[in-house]
C-alpha positions, 0 to 999 in steps of 0.5 A: 077216187082210189078207194072207189077203184079198189071197191069196184075191183073187189066187187068185180072179183067177187062177182067173177066166176071162180077160177077153174083148174086147168082142164088139160095141164102139161104133165111132161116137158121134153127138151135137149136133142129133139127136132120137134117143138110145141114151144120153139122159143124154149125148144121144148115139147110139152105133153098134156094129159090128152097128148099122152093119151093120144099116143098108143097105150100099152100095158105092163102087168108087173109087181114093183118093190112098192106095189103088188102085181098091177096093170100099168098103162101108158105110152111107150118111151119109144113113141114119146121119143119118136114124137119129139124127134129125139136124136140123142142116145141118153134119156135123163128123167127128172121127177117133181122132187128133182130126183134124176136118172139117166138111161140109154134110149136103146134100153128103154126101147129094147124093153118096151118101157112105158111112162105109166099114167094109170095103175089098174085102170085108175089115174095115178096122182102124186100120192100114188107115184103119179102122174107119170111113172116109168115102168119096166116089164119087171117080171120079164126082165133078165134076173141079172138085171133085177134088184136095187139098180133096176128099182132106181130106174123106176122114176115116179112123178116124172115131169121132165125128160132131157134127151142127150 
């Protein structure tokens, strides 16, 4: 009887269509001092790729320490903070590899910083510092702010934001 059940289960699995990759995966989870949630139990707001694309898209043309002059596009942090009802003064960004950097929310708004999803019109994957890369308008930044300390803020592979 058990062998027959195992055989039926294996046959059903073999005849089933292949598991499809999630077509609209969650790219960003925001938590902390926020007033709007997509998951009220976890007190988080999760953004899928479509959610991020639905926000106003902005472009920054700049060169980084790792890329030649490129056009980066994505939503401004200001719009993400508004969407989640952020009330904290600090934004802690965390990457897929658990690298973190905390930045004053007012700085992110002041400089029109974006969470880039595309570089030169192409979606960035993990190997290209994506899917989300925090980008400042580096070419327009005051010279005294440029350098290694600003480079450290360019968190790539962002997947979590905690508002404090």
